[in-house]
C-alpha positions as CSV (number, residue, x, y, z in Angstrom):
1,M,97.2,93.2,103.0
2,M,98.9,95.8,105.6
3,C,98.5,93.2,108.3
4,N,100.1,90.4,106.0
5,R,102.8,92.8,105.0
6,A,103.3,93.3,108.7
7,V,103.5,89.6,109.5
8,M,105.9,88.9,106.7
9,A,108.1,91.4,108.0
10,L,108.4,89.8,111.1
11,V,108.8,86.5,109.6
12,V,111.8,88.2,107.6
13,S,113.2,89.3,110.8
14,V,113.1,85.9,112.3
15,V,114.5,84.0,109.3
16,T,117.6,86.5,108.8
17,L,121.1,85.6,110.0
18,C,122.2,89.1,111.4
19,A,125.5,88.6,113.0
20,G,127.4,92.1,112.3
21,L,124.8,93.7,110.6
22,S,124.4,97.3,110.1
23,V,121.1,99.2,110.1
24,Q,122.6,100.4,106.8
25,A,122.9,96.6,105.4
26,A,119.5,96.3,104.8
27,E,117.0,98.9,105.4
28,T,114.3,96.9,106.1
29,S,112.1,99.8,108.0
30,E,111.4,101.3,104.4
31,P,107.4,101.4,103.6
32,R,106.9,99.0,100.9
33,Q,103.8,98.6,98.7
34,R,103.0,96.1,95.8
35,V,101.9,98.0,92.6
36,R,98.4,97.5,93.1
37,E,98.3,98.8,96.5
38,L,100.1,102.2,94.6
39,G,97.3,102.4,92.4
40,I,98.8,100.6,89.3
41,S,96.5,98.1,87.9
42,I,98.2,95.6,85.6
43,G,96.2,93.6,82.7
44,Q,92.7,92.8,82.5
45,Y,92.0,89.6,84.7
46,Q,91.3,89.8,88.4
47,T,94.0,88.6,90.7
48,G,93.6,85.8,92.9
49,L,92.8,86.2,96.6
50,L,96.6,86.9,97.5
51,N,97.7,87.9,94.2
52,A,100.5,85.3,94.5
53,I,101.7,82.0,93.2
54,T,100.1,80.3,96.1
55,D,96.8,81.2,95.2
56,V,97.4,77.8,92.7
57,A,96.0,75.6,95.5
58,G,98.8,73.3,97.1
59,V,101.5,75.3,96.0
60,K,104.0,76.5,98.6
61,V,107.0,78.9,98.9
62,G,109.7,78.9,101.4
63,H,112.8,81.2,101.9
64,R,116.0,81.1,103.6
65,T,117.5,84.8,104.2
66,L,121.3,85.6,104.8
67,I,122.6,88.8,105.8
68,S,125.8,89.4,107.7
69,G,128.9,91.4,108.0
70,E,129.5,94.6,106.0
71,G,132.5,96.7,104.4
72,A,135.1,95.6,102.4
73,L,135.1,92.0,100.7
74,K,136.7,89.5,102.3
75,P,136.1,86.4,99.6
76,G,134.8,83.4,101.3
77,S,134.1,85.1,104.5
78,G,131.6,88.0,103.6
79,P,129.6,90.2,103.8
80,V,126.7,87.9,103.0
81,R,123.9,89.4,101.0
82,T,122.2,86.1,99.8
83,G,119.7,83.2,100.4
84,V,117.4,80.5,98.8
85,T,113.7,80.4,97.6
86,V,111.8,77.3,97.3
87,I,108.5,76.2,95.6
88,I,106.8,72.9,96.3
89,P,104.2,72.4,93.5
90,R,102.2,70.1,95.8
91,D,102.4,67.8,98.7
92,D,104.1,64.4,98.1
93,I,105.3,65.7,94.6
94,W,107.6,62.6,94.2
95,H,104.6,60.1,93.9
96,K,102.0,62.6,92.4
97,K,104.1,64.3,89.8
98,V,102.8,67.6,88.3
99,A,103.0,68.2,84.2
100,A,105.8,70.6,83.5
101,G,107.4,72.5,80.6
102,A,110.1,75.1,80.2
103,F,111.6,77.9,77.9
104,V,114.8,79.5,77.9
105,L,114.7,82.8,76.2
106,N,118.3,83.4,76.8
107,G,120.7,80.8,78.2
108,T,123.6,82.9,80.0
109,G,122.8,81.1,83.1
110,E,121.7,77.9,84.2
111,M,118.4,76.1,85.6
112,T,119.4,72.6,86.2
113,G,117.2,69.6,85.5
114,L,115.5,71.0,82.5
115,S,116.7,67.9,80.3
116,W,114.6,65.5,82.2
117,V,111.7,68.1,82.3
118,A,111.5,68.0,78.5
119,E,111.8,64.4,77.9
120,S,109.5,63.4,80.7
121,G,106.9,66.4,80.5
122,F,106.7,66.3,84.2
123,L,108.2,67.6,87.7
124,E,108.8,65.5,90.8
125,Y,110.3,67.6,93.1
126,P,110.6,71.1,94.5
127,I,112.1,74.1,92.7
128,A,115.0,75.8,94.1
129,L,116.3,79.5,93.6
130,T,119.6,80.6,94.7
131,N,122.8,82.3,93.6
132,T,125.3,81.3,90.8
133,L,127.8,79.8,92.5
134,N,125.7,78.1,95.1
135,V,124.1,75.8,92.7
136,P,125.5,72.7,93.6
137,R,125.2,73.3,97.5
138,V,121.6,74.2,96.9
139,A,121.1,70.9,94.7
140,N,122.6,69.0,97.6
141,G,120.1,70.5,100.0
142,V,117.1,69.6,97.6
143,M,118.7,65.8,97.5
144,S,119.1,65.4,100.9
145,W,115.7,66.9,101.9
146,M,114.1,64.3,99.2
147,I,115.9,61.5,100.4
148,K,115.0,62.4,104.3
149,H,111.6,62.2,103.0
150,Y,111.9,59.3,100.3
151,P,114.4,57.1,102.1
152,E,114.2,54.5,99.2
153,I,115.8,57.0,96.7
154,G,118.5,55.4,94.6
155,I,118.3,52.2,96.7
156,S,114.9,50.6,95.5
157,D,113.6,53.8,94.1
158,D,114.5,56.0,91.3
159,T,117.2,59.0,91.7
160,L,116.6,62.5,91.0
161,T,118.2,65.5,89.1
162,P,117.2,68.9,91.0
163,V,115.8,72.0,89.4
164,V,118.0,74.7,90.8
165,A,118.0,78.2,89.1
166,E,120.6,80.8,89.5
167,C,121.0,84.5,89.6
168,D,124.4,86.4,90.1
169,D,124.1,88.6,93.5
170,G,128.0,89.1,93.3
171,R,127.3,93.1,93.4
172,L,125.9,92.6,96.7
173,N,127.2,89.4,98.0
174,D,130.4,87.7,98.4
175,I,129.4,84.8,96.2
176,Q,132.6,83.2,96.2
177,G,131.6,81.9,100.0
178,R,128.8,79.7,98.8
179,H,127.1,80.7,102.1
180,V,123.8,78.8,101.4
181,S,124.3,75.7,103.3
182,E,122.2,72.2,102.6
183,Q,120.8,73.2,106.0
184,D,119.4,76.0,104.8
185,V,117.7,74.8,102.0
186,M,116.1,72.1,104.1
187,A,115.2,75.0,106.6
188,A,113.6,76.7,103.5
189,L,111.7,73.5,102.1
190,D,110.5,72.6,106.0
191,G,109.1,76.1,106.3
192,A,107.5,76.1,103.1
193,R,103.7,77.4,103.5
194,N,100.6,78.3,101.4
195,G,99.5,81.8,102.2
196,P,101.2,85.3,101.4
197,V,104.4,85.1,100.2
198,M,107.5,87.5,101.3
199,E,108.8,89.4,98.2
200,G,111.5,91.7,97.6
201,T,114.7,91.6,99.5
202,V,114.0,88.0,100.6
203,G,115.4,84.4,100.1
204,A,117.0,84.1,96.7
205,G,116.1,88.1,96.0
206,T,118.4,89.2,99.0
207,G,121.2,90.5,96.8
208,M,119.5,90.8,93.2
209,V,119.6,94.3,91.6
210,S,116.8,94.5,88.7
211,Y,116.7,97.8,86.3
212,G,119.2,99.7,88.2
213,F,117.2,99.1,91.5
214,K,117.3,96.6,94.3
215,G,115.5,93.8,92.8
216,G,114.7,90.4,94.0
217,I,111.5,88.2,94.5
218,G,108.0,89.1,93.4
219,T,104.8,87.2,92.8
220,S,101.3,87.8,91.2
221,S,98.3,85.6,89.9
222,R,95.3,85.8,87.7
223,R,92.1,84.1,88.0
224,V,90.3,83.6,84.5
225,S,86.4,83.9,84.3
226,A,83.9,80.9,85.4
227,E,83.2,80.9,81.5
228,E,86.9,80.2,80.7
229,G,87.1,77.5,83.2
230,G,87.8,79.2,86.2
231,Y,91.6,78.5,86.5
232,T,94.4,80.3,88.4
233,V,97.7,81.3,87.2
234,G,100.6,82.1,89.7
235,V,103.8,83.5,88.9
236,L,107.1,84.3,91.0
237,V,110.1,85.5,89.6
238,N,113.6,86.5,90.9
239,A,114.3,89.6,89.3
240,N,118.0,90.3,88.6
241,H,118.1,91.7,84.8
242,G,117.6,94.9,82.8
243,R,118.9,98.1,82.8
244,R,117.7,101.3,84.1
245,P,116.7,103.1,80.8
246,E,114.6,100.2,79.9
247,L,112.2,100.1,82.8
248,M,108.4,100.2,81.8
249,V,105.4,100.3,84.2
250,G,102.2,100.0,82.7
251,G,103.5,101.0,79.4
252,V,105.1,104.4,81.1
253,P,108.9,104.6,80.4
254,V,109.7,105.2,84.1
255,G,113.3,104.2,83.8
256,K,113.8,107.0,81.2
257,L,111.9,109.4,83.2
258,Y,113.3,108.5,87.0
259,E,115.7,111.0,88.3
260,P,118.7,110.8,88.2
261,P,119.0,109.3,84.6
262,V,121.2,106.9,83.8
263,R,122.4,106.5,80.1
264,M,122.4,103.3,78.6
265,S,126.4,103.2,77.9
266,E,126.8,103.8,81.8
267,A,124.3,101.1,82.9
268,L,127.3,98.5,82.9
269,V,130.9,98.3,82.1
270,P,132.2,95.6,79.7
271,G,132.7,92.3,81.9
272,Q,129.7,93.0,84.0
273,S,127.0,90.4,84.1
274,E,123.7,92.0,82.6
275,G,121.8,90.1,85.2
276,S,119.3,87.2,84.9
277,I,115.6,86.3,85.7
278,I,114.1,83.3,86.6
279,I,110.3,82.8,86.2
280,V,108.2,80.3,87.7
281,V,104.5,80.0,86.4
282,A,102.3,77.6,88.1
283,T,98.5,76.7,87.2
284,D,95.6,74.4,88.1
285,A,94.5,74.0,84.4
286,P,94.7,70.5,83.3
287,L,97.6,71.2,80.8
288,D,100.2,68.7,79.6
289,G,104.2,69.4,79.2
290,R,103.7,70.5,75.7
291,Q,101.2,73.2,76.4
292,L,103.0,74.2,79.7
293,T,105.9,74.9,77.5
294,R,103.9,77.1,75.4
295,L,102.9,79.3,78.6
296,A,106.4,79.5,79.7
297,K,107.2,81.0,76.0
298,R,104.1,83.4,76.7
299,A,105.8,84.6,80.2
300,A,108.6,86.0,78.0
301,L,105.9,88.6,76.7
302,G,105.4,89.5,80.3
303,L,108.9,90.2,80.7
304,A,109.3,92.3,77.7
305,R,106.5,94.5,79.0
306,T,108.6,95.6,81.8
307,G,111.0,96.5,79.3
308,S,113.7,93.6,79.2
309,T,115.3,92.8,75.5
310,A,117.2,89.8,77.2
311,Q,120.6,91.0,76.1
312,H,123.3,88.7,75.4
313,G,124.6,88.6,78.9
314,S,121.3,88.2,80.4
315,G,120.1,84.6,81.8
316,D,116.2,84.3,80.9
317,F,114.8,81.0,82.4
318,I,111.3,80.0,82.5
319,L,109.5,76.9,84.0
320,A,105.7,76.2,84.0
321,F,104.0,73.5,86.0
322,S,100.2,72.4,86.2
323,T,98.7,70.7,89.2
324,G,95.5,70.0,87.2
325,N,96.3,66.2,87.1
326,I,98.1,63.6,89.0
327,I,101.0,61.9,87.0
328,P,101.6,58.4,89.1
329,H,105.2,57.6,90.3
330,Y,104.9,53.9,89.3
331,P,101.3,53.4,88.0
332,Q,99.9,49.7,88.5
333,E,98.3,49.6,85.5
334,P,99.5,50.4,81.9
335,T,97.5,53.4,81.4
336,Y,95.9,56.4,83.6
337,N,93.1,58.9,83.0
338,M,94.3,62.9,82.8
339,T,92.0,65.6,81.8
340,H,93.4,67.8,79.2
341,L,92.6,71.5,78.1
342,A,91.8,71.9,74.5
343,D,94.3,74.1,72.6
344,T,91.3,76.1,71.4
345,H,90.6,77.1,75.1
346,L,94.1,78.3,76.0
347,N,93.9,81.9,74.9
348,P,92.7,82.9,78.4
349,M,95.8,81.1,80.0
350,I,98.3,82.8,77.8
351,T,96.9,86.3,78.6
352,A,96.7,85.7,82.5
353,T,100.3,84.3,82.4
354,V,101.7,87.5,80.5
355,E,99.9,89.8,83.0
356,A,101.0,87.8,85.9
357,T,104.6,87.9,84.8
358,E,104.5,91.5,84.5
359,E,103.2,92.3,87.7
360,A,105.4,89.9,89.6
361,I,108.1,91.8,88.3
362,L,107.2,95.0,89.1
363,N,105.9,93.8,92.5
364,A,109.6,92.5,93.2
365,L,110.8,96.0,92.6
366,S,108.2,97.9,94.7
367,M,108.3,95.5,97.7
368,A,112.5,95.4,97.6
369,T,114.3,97.5,100.2
370,T,117.7,99.6,99.7
371,V,120.7,97.3,100.4
372,V,124.1,98.1,101.2
373,G,126.3,95.0,100.3
374,R,130.1,94.2,99.8
375,D,132.6,97.1,99.4
376,G,130.0,99.4,100.7
377,H,127.8,99.0,97.4
378,R,124.6,100.6,97.8
379,V,121.6,99.7,95.6
380,E,118.6,101.7,96.0
381,A,114.6,100.8,96.3
382,I,112.8,102.5,93.7
383,N,111.4,105.5,95.4
384,L,107.6,104.7,95.5
385,D,106.3,108.4,95.8
386,R,108.6,109.2,92.7
387,L,106.9,106.0,91.0
388,K,103.3,107.1,91.7
389,E,104.3,110.6,90.5
390,L,105.8,109.2,87.5
391,M,102.6,107.1,86.3
392,G,100.3,110.2,87.0
393,D,97.0,109.6,85.8
394,T,97.9,106.4,84.2
395,S,97.6,104.8,87.7
396,R,94.2,105.7,88.1
397,R,92.7,104.1,85.0
């Protein structure tokens, strides 16, 4: 995985817009590692080959990272510390829909398109993650990309209501500038790939803060045993949630033990957002929309294991989809066949979802890099040496 990280770092440098960027703005030279590389093992199930959402065959992830400017905030101009992350469930998702379900743990935020997911039980376009004020422009980008690939949309074909999820990156980014363009979204979609997923300070995670540390994109996966079906569950998160004293890593109260300590009352002042998290769960198990909603609810338990209590100002949105069946766009026949995993065999998938969610959040923290944003605001990445020290013997279980 060391080679993969080197390749990913190169890709980040290629897709990042660096005009006027100082070395301090995003300290990408920091050596970062995923939590398993630190010796921290989460849960009982084995990971997939890449320990990423792309371990679910056919799933692709793309990022567009925007970093430019430094110094005082000039609303509408910069500094820019933002981006977009996209997930494509499968090729030709419009004609070969995937079953889907969702759960809103706390609704201080937005994930568009969930009404249709709840009504239909399927997903028929890519998922996009970005910052709060950029949602309309990102939705436009998804629609433009879909119309490019399916030019009859809105003419002789149906219309669409994109799924775009947001977190507030205004602590580091000129969020009023809405700097993610339609072209950025289309570039992220065109560049989406299988394989290793860039994590931390990348794409929609560029300006995110989690548990008082630099947050962002994280991913993980689990594979259940052959006797349990041999299915894979993959999770991708955009972590922008939590207060420092809450952070738990493998049951260890890292947030309370970390130096310097931060009192709960100092973590935020009135009027500040408590942040948000977006969780996307993918699986190849043949589940329907109802069962995927159940999995989405269980992902909240993985979030809780990292210490979050989903407080009043937190937006916690979870979307789950399955590639285990193909739901046709306009079937010629009045019926079509679907394979269905019995509820009585769902428990391994539930446990795998909880474990992958927990580890994806921790990977977001361990892979993020320190960022200096608007008005000189600096958010430190968690110190990996200190993390290993605090984990002590726990990391060698």
